[in-house]
Chimera marker file (.cmm) of the C-alpha trace (Angstrom):
<marker_set name="trace">
<marker id="1" x="5.569" y="4.393" z="4.661" r="1" g="1" b="0" radius="0.5"/>
<marker id="2" x="3.928" y="4.082" z="7.826" r="1" g="1" b="0" radius="0.5"/>
<marker id="3" x="5.653" y="5.541" z="10.557" r="1" g="1" b="0" radius="0.5"/>
<marker id="4" x="4.321" y="3.218" z="12.898" r="1" g="1" b="0" radius="0.5"/>
<marker id="5" x="5.403" y="0.029" z="10.862" r="1" g="1" b="0" radius="0.5"/>
<marker id="6" x="9.049" y="1.419" z="10.925" r="1" g="1" b="0" radius="0.5"/>
<marker id="7" x="10.499" y="-0.206" z="14.257" r="1" g="1" b="0" radius="0.5"/>
<marker id="8" x="13.275" y="2.264" z="13.991" r="1" g="1" b="0" radius="0.5"/>
<marker id="9" x="11.457" y="5.337" z="13.810" r="1" g="1" b="0" radius="0.5"/>
<marker id="10" x="8.768" y="3.998" z="16.361" r="1" g="1" b="0" radius="0.5"/>
<marker id="11" x="11.758" y="3.442" z="18.941" r="1" g="1" b="0" radius="0.5"/>
<marker id="12" x="12.877" y="7.340" z="18.056" r="1" g="1" b="0" radius="0.5"/>
<marker id="13" x="9.485" y="8.200" z="19.067" r="1" g="1" b="0" radius="0.5"/>
<marker id="14" x="9.131" y="6.202" z="21.991" r="1" g="1" b="0" radius="0.5"/>
<marker id="15" x="12.199" y="7.759" z="23.306" r="1" g="1" b="0" radius="0.5"/>
<marker id="16" x="11.490" y="11.425" z="23.086" r="1" g="1" b="0" radius="0.5"/>
<marker id="17" x="8.159" y="10.292" z="24.772" r="1" g="1" b="0" radius="0.5"/>
<marker id="18" x="6.134" y="11.285" z="21.505" r="1" g="1" b="0" radius="0.5"/>
<marker id="19" x="4.374" y="7.567" z="22.016" r="1" g="1" b="0" radius="0.5"/>
<marker id="20" x="4.343" y="5.417" z="24.787" r="1" g="1" b="0" radius="0.5"/>
<marker id="21" x="6.005" y="1.889" z="24.601" r="1" g="1" b="0" radius="0.5"/>
<marker id="22" x="3.419" y="-0.627" z="23.603" r="1" g="1" b="0" radius="0.5"/>
<marker id="23" x="0.943" y="1.628" z="21.875" r="1" g="1" b="0" radius="0.5"/>
<marker id="24" x="0.576" y="1.960" z="18.336" r="1" g="1" b="0" radius="0.5"/>
<marker id="25" x="1.185" y="5.229" z="16.361" r="1" g="1" b="0" radius="0.5"/>
<marker id="26" x="-1.022" y="4.800" z="13.932" r="1" g="1" b="0" radius="0.5"/>
<marker id="27" x="-4.183" y="4.178" z="16.579" r="1" g="1" b="0" radius="0.5"/>
<marker id="28" x="-2.603" y="7.189" z="18.747" r="1" g="1" b="0" radius="0.5"/>
<marker id="29" x="-3.099" y="9.293" z="15.439" r="1" g="1" b="0" radius="0.5"/>
<marker id="30" x="-7.066" y="9.501" z="15.696" r="1" g="1" b="0" radius="0.5"/>
<marker id="31" x="-7.158" y="13.219" z="14.477" r="1" g="1" b="0" radius="0.5"/>
<marker id="32" x="-7.188" y="13.568" z="10.390" r="1" g="1" b="0" radius="0.5"/>
<marker id="33" x="-8.873" y="16.150" z="8.403" r="1" g="1" b="0" radius="0.5"/>
<marker id="34" x="-12.343" y="16.848" z="7.763" r="1" g="1" b="0" radius="0.5"/>
<marker id="35" x="-11.616" y="16.093" z="4.172" r="1" g="1" b="0" radius="0.5"/>
<marker id="36" x="-10.147" y="13.060" z="4.808" r="1" g="1" b="0" radius="0.5"/>
<marker id="37" x="-12.882" y="11.872" z="6.963" r="1" g="1" b="0" radius="0.5"/>
<marker id="38" x="-15.550" y="12.759" z="4.233" r="1" g="1" b="0" radius="0.5"/>
<marker id="39" x="-13.788" y="11.021" z="1.617" r="1" g="1" b="0" radius="0.5"/>
<marker id="40" x="-13.372" y="7.607" z="4.172" r="1" g="1" b="0" radius="0.5"/>
<marker id="41" x="-17.051" y="7.767" z="5.340" r="1" g="1" b="0" radius="0.5"/>
<marker id="42" x="-18.311" y="8.143" z="1.593" r="1" g="1" b="0" radius="0.5"/>
<marker id="43" x="-15.856" y="5.072" z="0.378" r="1" g="1" b="0" radius="0.5"/>
<marker id="44" x="-17.290" y="3.370" z="3.629" r="1" g="1" b="0" radius="0.5"/>
<marker id="45" x="-20.834" y="3.744" z="2.491" r="1" g="1" b="0" radius="0.5"/>
<marker id="46" x="-20.141" y="1.736" z="-0.714" r="1" g="1" b="0" radius="0.5"/>
<marker id="47" x="-17.972" y="-0.423" z="-1.647" r="1" g="1" b="0" radius="0.5"/>
<marker id="48" x="-14.888" y="0.915" z="0.240" r="1" g="1" b="0" radius="0.5"/>
<marker id="49" x="-12.988" y="1.817" z="-2.889" r="1" g="1" b="0" radius="0.5"/>
<marker id="50" x="-11.036" y="5.410" z="-3.482" r="1" g="1" b="0" radius="0.5"/>
<marker id="51" x="-10.441" y="6.298" z="-6.759" r="1" g="1" b="0" radius="0.5"/>
<marker id="52" x="-7.876" y="8.968" z="-7.619" r="1" g="1" b="0" radius="0.5"/>
<marker id="53" x="-7.575" y="9.682" z="-11.131" r="1" g="1" b="0" radius="0.5"/>
<marker id="54" x="-5.233" y="11.907" z="-13.501" r="1" g="1" b="0" radius="0.5"/>
<marker id="55" x="-5.538" y="13.083" z="-17.327" r="1" g="1" b="0" radius="0.5"/>
<marker id="56" x="-4.365" y="15.544" z="-19.025" r="1" g="1" b="0" radius="0.5"/>
<marker id="57" x="-6.515" y="18.757" z="-18.174" r="1" g="1" b="0" radius="0.5"/>
<marker id="58" x="-7.169" y="17.622" z="-14.689" r="1" g="1" b="0" radius="0.5"/>
<marker id="59" x="-8.394" y="14.808" z="-12.341" r="1" g="1" b="0" radius="0.5"/>
<marker id="60" x="-10.804" y="12.870" z="-10.525" r="1" g="1" b="0" radius="0.5"/>
<marker id="61" x="-11.343" y="11.878" z="-6.950" r="1" g="1" b="0" radius="0.5"/>
<marker id="62" x="-14.329" y="9.744" z="-6.462" r="1" g="1" b="0" radius="0.5"/>
<marker id="63" x="-15.501" y="7.584" z="-3.581" r="1" g="1" b="0" radius="0.5"/>
<marker id="64" x="-18.718" y="6.036" z="-2.669" r="1" g="1" b="0" radius="0.5"/>
<marker id="65" x="-20.191" y="6.821" z="-5.940" r="1" g="1" b="0" radius="0.5"/>
<marker id="66" x="-19.329" y="10.910" z="-5.300" r="1" g="1" b="0" radius="0.5"/>
<marker id="67" x="-17.285" y="13.124" z="-7.041" r="1" g="1" b="0" radius="0.5"/>
<marker id="68" x="-14.997" y="14.943" z="-4.791" r="1" g="1" b="0" radius="0.5"/>
<marker id="69" x="-13.395" y="17.595" z="-7.706" r="1" g="1" b="0" radius="0.5"/>
<marker id="70" x="-16.429" y="19.067" z="-8.768" r="1" g="1" b="0" radius="0.5"/>
<marker id="71" x="-15.246" y="22.627" z="-10.212" r="1" g="1" b="0" radius="0.5"/>
<marker id="72" x="-11.846" y="21.256" z="-11.778" r="1" g="1" b="0" radius="0.5"/>
<marker id="73" x="-9.850" y="23.752" z="-10.383" r="1" g="1" b="0" radius="0.5"/>
<marker id="74" x="-6.155" y="22.947" z="-9.316" r="1" g="1" b="0" radius="0.5"/>
<marker id="75" x="-6.560" y="24.109" z="-6.065" r="1" g="1" b="0" radius="0.5"/>
<marker id="76" x="-9.505" y="21.646" z="-5.252" r="1" g="1" b="0" radius="0.5"/>
<marker id="77" x="-7.733" y="18.789" z="-6.932" r="1" g="1" b="0" radius="0.5"/>
<marker id="78" x="-4.790" y="19.555" z="-4.648" r="1" g="1" b="0" radius="0.5"/>
<marker id="79" x="-7.303" y="19.479" z="-1.475" r="1" g="1" b="0" radius="0.5"/>
<marker id="80" x="-8.691" y="15.932" z="-2.514" r="1" g="1" b="0" radius="0.5"/>
<marker id="81" x="-5.527" y="14.852" z="-3.661" r="1" g="1" b="0" radius="0.5"/>
<marker id="82" x="-4.048" y="15.556" z="-0.178" r="1" g="1" b="0" radius="0.5"/>
<marker id="83" x="-6.994" y="13.722" z="1.452" r="1" g="1" b="0" radius="0.5"/>
<marker id="84" x="-6.072" y="10.696" z="-0.290" r="1" g="1" b="0" radius="0.5"/>
<marker id="85" x="-2.540" y="11.040" z="0.632" r="1" g="1" b="0" radius="0.5"/>
<marker id="86" x="-3.354" y="11.499" z="3.966" r="1" g="1" b="0" radius="0.5"/>
<marker id="87" x="-5.445" y="8.480" z="4.317" r="1" g="1" b="0" radius="0.5"/>
<marker id="88" x="-2.572" y="6.513" z="2.938" r="1" g="1" b="0" radius="0.5"/>
<marker id="89" x="0.087" y="7.880" z="5.669" r="1" g="1" b="0" radius="0.5"/>
<marker id="90" x="-2.247" y="6.974" z="8.582" r="1" g="1" b="0" radius="0.5"/>
<marker id="91" x="-2.872" y="3.388" z="6.921" r="1" g="1" b="0" radius="0.5"/>
<marker id="92" x="-6.509" y="3.586" z="6.232" r="1" g="1" b="0" radius="0.5"/>
<marker id="93" x="-6.216" y="2.837" z="2.753" r="1" g="1" b="0" radius="0.5"/>
<marker id="94" x="-3.915" y="0.632" z="0.775" r="1" g="1" b="0" radius="0.5"/>
<marker id="95" x="-3.047" y="1.160" z="-2.719" r="1" g="1" b="0" radius="0.5"/>
<marker id="96" x="-4.817" y="-1.660" z="-4.815" r="1" g="1" b="0" radius="0.5"/>
<marker id="97" x="-2.692" y="-1.129" z="-8.122" r="1" g="1" b="0" radius="0.5"/>
<marker id="98" x="0.499" y="0.122" z="-9.168" r="1" g="1" b="0" radius="0.5"/>
<marker id="99" x="-0.653" y="3.281" z="-10.315" r="1" g="1" b="0" radius="0.5"/>
<marker id="100" x="-1.948" y="5.126" z="-7.335" r="1" g="1" b="0" radius="0.5"/>
<marker id="101" x="-5.264" y="5.358" z="-8.669" r="1" g="1" b="0" radius="0.5"/>
<marker id="102" x="-7.452" y="2.595" z="-6.463" r="1" g="1" b="0" radius="0.5"/>
<marker id="103" x="-7.356" y="2.358" z="-3.007" r="1" g="1" b="0" radius="0.5"/>
<marker id="104" x="-9.591" y="0.152" z="-0.528" r="1" g="1" b="0" radius="0.5"/>
<marker id="105" x="-10.002" y="1.051" z="2.898" r="1" g="1" b="0" radius="0.5"/>
<marker id="106" x="-8.014" y="-1.324" z="5.563" r="1" g="1" b="0" radius="0.5"/>
<marker id="107" x="-9.324" y="-2.609" z="8.518" r="1" g="1" b="0" radius="0.5"/>
<marker id="108" x="-7.932" y="0.273" z="10.821" r="1" g="1" b="0" radius="0.5"/>
<marker id="109" x="-9.766" y="2.292" z="8.065" r="1" g="1" b="0" radius="0.5"/>
<marker id="110" x="-13.407" y="0.947" z="8.747" r="1" g="1" b="0" radius="0.5"/>
<marker id="111" x="-12.507" y="0.766" z="12.632" r="1" g="1" b="0" radius="0.5"/>
<marker id="112" x="-12.026" y="4.637" z="12.254" r="1" g="1" b="0" radius="0.5"/>
<marker id="113" x="-15.370" y="5.125" z="10.319" r="1" g="1" b="0" radius="0.5"/>
<marker id="114" x="-17.105" y="3.154" z="13.335" r="1" g="1" b="0" radius="0.5"/>
<marker id="115" x="-15.529" y="5.364" z="15.875" r="1" g="1" b="0" radius="0.5"/>
<marker id="116" x="-16.802" y="8.273" z="13.936" r="1" g="1" b="0" radius="0.5"/>
<marker id="117" x="-20.408" y="7.412" z="13.943" r="1" g="1" b="0" radius="0.5"/>
<marker id="118" x="-20.654" y="6.328" z="17.528" r="1" g="1" b="0" radius="0.5"/>
<link id1="1" id2="2" r="1" g="1" b="0" radius="0.2"/>
<link id1="2" id2="3" r="1" g="1" b="0" radius="0.2"/>
<link id1="3" id2="4" r="1" g="1" b="0" radius="0.2"/>
<link id1="4" id2="5" r="1" g="1" b="0" radius="0.2"/>
<link id1="5" id2="6" r="1" g="1" b="0" radius="0.2"/>
<link id1="6" id2="7" r="1" g="1" b="0" radius="0.2"/>
<link id1="7" id2="8" r="1" g="1" b="0" radius="0.2"/>
<link id1="8" id2="9" r="1" g="1" b="0" radius="0.2"/>
<link id1="9" id2="10" r="1" g="1" b="0" radius="0.2"/>
<link id1="10" id2="11" r="1" g="1" b="0" radius="0.2"/>
<link id1="11" id2="12" r="1" g="1" b="0" radius="0.2"/>
<link id1="12" id2="13" r="1" g="1" b="0" radius="0.2"/>
<link id1="13" id2="14" r="1" g="1" b="0" radius="0.2"/>
<link id1="14" id2="15" r="1" g="1" b="0" radius="0.2"/>
<link id1="15" id2="16" r="1" g="1" b="0" radius="0.2"/>
<link id1="16" id2="17" r="1" g="1" b="0" radius="0.2"/>
<link id1="17" id2="18" r="1" g="1" b="0" radius="0.2"/>
<link id1="18" id2="19" r="1" g="1" b="0" radius="0.2"/>
<link id1="19" id2="20" r="1" g="1" b="0" radius="0.2"/>
<link id1="20" id2="21" r="1" g="1" b="0" radius="0.2"/>
<link id1="21" id2="22" r="1" g="1" b="0" radius="0.2"/>
<link id1="22" id2="23" r="1" g="1" b="0" radius="0.2"/>
<link id1="23" id2="24" r="1" g="1" b="0" radius="0.2"/>
<link id1="24" id2="25" r="1" g="1" b="0" radius="0.2"/>
<link id1="25" id2="26" r="1" g="1" b="0" radius="0.2"/>
<link id1="26" id2="27" r="1" g="1" b="0" radius="0.2"/>
<link id1="27" id2="28" r="1" g="1" b="0" radius="0.2"/>
<link id1="28" id2="29" r="1" g="1" b="0" radius="0.2"/>
<link id1="29" id2="30" r="1" g="1" b="0" radius="0.2"/>
<link id1="30" id2="31" r="1" g="1" b="0" radius="0.2"/>
<link id1="31" id2="32" r="1" g="1" b="0" radius="0.2"/>
<link id1="32" id2="33" r="1" g="1" b="0" radius="0.2"/>
<link id1="33" id2="34" r="1" g="1" b="0" radius="0.2"/>
<link id1="34" id2="35" r="1" g="1" b="0" radius="0.2"/>
<link id1="35" id2="36" r="1" g="1" b="0" radius="0.2"/>
<link id1="36" id2="37" r="1" g="1" b="0" radius="0.2"/>
<link id1="37" id2="38" r="1" g="1" b="0" radius="0.2"/>
<link id1="38" id2="39" r="1" g="1" b="0" radius="0.2"/>
<link id1="39" id2="40" r="1" g="1" b="0" radius="0.2"/>
<link id1="40" id2="41" r="1" g="1" b="0" radius="0.2"/>
<link id1="41" id2="42" r="1" g="1" b="0" radius="0.2"/>
<link id1="42" id2="43" r="1" g="1" b="0" radius="0.2"/>
<link id1="43" id2="44" r="1" g="1" b="0" radius="0.2"/>
<link id1="44" id2="45" r="1" g="1" b="0" radius="0.2"/>
<link id1="45" id2="46" r="1" g="1" b="0" radius="0.2"/>
<link id1="46" id2="47" r="1" g="1" b="0" radius="0.2"/>
<link id1="47" id2="48" r="1" g="1" b="0" radius="0.2"/>
<link id1="48" id2="49" r="1" g="1" b="0" radius="0.2"/>
<link id1="49" id2="50" r="1" g="1" b="0" radius="0.2"/>
<link id1="50" id2="51" r="1" g="1" b="0" radius="0.2"/>
<link id1="51" id2="52" r="1" g="1" b="0" radius="0.2"/>
<link id1="52" id2="53" r="1" g="1" b="0" radius="0.2"/>
<link id1="53" id2="54" r="1" g="1" b="0" radius="0.2"/>
<link id1="54" id2="55" r="1" g="1" b="0" radius="0.2"/>
<link id1="55" id2="56" r="1" g="1" b="0" radius="0.2"/>
<link id1="56" id2="57" r="1" g="1" b="0" radius="0.2"/>
<link id1="57" id2="58" r="1" g="1" b="0" radius="0.2"/>
<link id1="58" id2="59" r="1" g="1" b="0" radius="0.2"/>
<link id1="59" id2="60" r="1" g="1" b="0" radius="0.2"/>
<link id1="60" id2="61" r="1" g="1" b="0" radius="0.2"/>
<link id1="61" id2="62" r="1" g="1" b="0" radius="0.2"/>
<link id1="62" id2="63" r="1" g="1" b="0" radius="0.2"/>
<link id1="63" id2="64" r="1" g="1" b="0" radius="0.2"/>
<link id1="64" id2="65" r="1" g="1" b="0" radius="0.2"/>
<link id1="65" id2="66" r="1" g="1" b="0" radius="0.2"/>
<link id1="66" id2="67" r="1" g="1" b="0" radius="0.2"/>
<link id1="67" id2="68" r="1" g="1" b="0" radius="0.2"/>
<link id1="68" id2="69" r="1" g="1" b="0" radius="0.2"/>
<link id1="69" id2="70" r="1" g="1" b="0" radius="0.2"/>
<link id1="70" id2="71" r="1" g="1" b="0" radius="0.2"/>
<link id1="71" id2="72" r="1" g="1" b="0" radius="0.2"/>
<link id1="72" id2="73" r="1" g="1" b="0" radius="0.2"/>
<link id1="73" id2="74" r="1" g="1" b="0" radius="0.2"/>
<link id1="74" id2="75" r="1" g="1" b="0" radius="0.2"/>
<link id1="75" id2="76" r="1" g="1" b="0" radius="0.2"/>
<link id1="76" id2="77" r="1" g="1" b="0" radius="0.2"/>
<link id1="77" id2="78" r="1" g="1" b="0" radius="0.2"/>
<link id1="78" id2="79" r="1" g="1" b="0" radius="0.2"/>
<link id1="79" id2="80" r="1" g="1" b="0" radius="0.2"/>
<link id1="80" id2="81" r="1" g="1" b="0" radius="0.2"/>
<link id1="81" id2="82" r="1" g="1" b="0" radius="0.2"/>
<link id1="82" id2="83" r="1" g="1" b="0" radius="0.2"/>
<link id1="83" id2="84" r="1" g="1" b="0" radius="0.2"/>
<link id1="84" id2="85" r="1" g="1" b="0" radius="0.2"/>
<link id1="85" id2="86" r="1" g="1" b="0" radius="0.2"/>
<link id1="86" id2="87" r="1" g="1" b="0" radius="0.2"/>
<link id1="87" id2="88" r="1" g="1" b="0" radius="0.2"/>
<link id1="88" id2="89" r="1" g="1" b="0" radius="0.2"/>
<link id1="89" id2="90" r="1" g="1" b="0" radius="0.2"/>
<link id1="90" id2="91" r="1" g="1" b="0" radius="0.2"/>
<link id1="91" id2="92" r="1" g="1" b="0" radius="0.2"/>
<link id1="92" id2="93" r="1" g="1" b="0" radius="0.2"/>
<link id1="93" id2="94" r="1" g="1" b="0" radius="0.2"/>
<link id1="94" id2="95" r="1" g="1" b="0" radius="0.2"/>
<link id1="95" id2="96" r="1" g="1" b="0" radius="0.2"/>
<link id1="96" id2="97" r="1" g="1" b="0" radius="0.2"/>
<link id1="97" id2="98" r="1" g="1" b="0" radius="0.2"/>
<link id1="98" id2="99" r="1" g="1" b="0" radius="0.2"/>
<link id1="99" id2="100" r="1" g="1" b="0" radius="0.2"/>
<link id1="100" id2="101" r="1" g="1" b="0" radius="0.2"/>
<link id1="101" id2="102" r="1" g="1" b="0" radius="0.2"/>
<link id1="102" id2="103" r="1" g="1" b="0" radius="0.2"/>
<link id1="103" id2="104" r="1" g="1" b="0" radius="0.2"/>
<link id1="104" id2="105" r="1" g="1" b="0" radius="0.2"/>
<link id1="105" id2="106" r="1" g="1" b="0" radius="0.2"/>
<link id1="106" id2="107" r="1" g="1" b="0" radius="0.2"/>
<link id1="107" id2="108" r="1" g="1" b="0" radius="0.2"/>
<link id1="108" id2="109" r="1" g="1" b="0" radius="0.2"/>
<link id1="109" id2="110" r="1" g="1" b="0" radius="0.2"/>
<link id1="110" id2="111" r="1" g="1" b="0" radius="0.2"/>
<link id1="111" id2="112" r="1" g="1" b="0" radius="0.2"/>
<link id1="112" id2="113" r="1" g="1" b="0" radius="0.2"/>
<link id1="113" id2="114" r="1" g="1" b="0" radius="0.2"/>
<link id1="114" id2="115" r="1" g="1" b="0" radius="0.2"/>
<link id1="115" id2="116" r="1" g="1" b="0" radius="0.2"/>
<link id1="116" id2="117" r="1" g="1" b="0" radius="0.2"/>
<link id1="117" id2="118" r="1" g="1" b="0" radius="0.2"/>
</marker_set>
């Protein structure tokens, strides 16, 4: 769930001074982790797709033709799966299926990538 799209939570954030009235929470949160940024930029350079696949004995996170879980360790898998979840949480990608495996960059995600490169 995106916090910025939940009017009740948004009203609480405004009341406590976390965000200002009329501003979008998702746009205010302009800082994401380096891993999430790297994943988003890689996807934006190609077709805008991120894939997160799990299978017996491991998993894969790919974007822009690059494999991000390169050593097959559970720690590396957790790192890149967390980056995918972070991008979902801030609204920079959308789940395009029903299994949580294929994601596409949203308009806000592309705008963020443009701000990174400028």
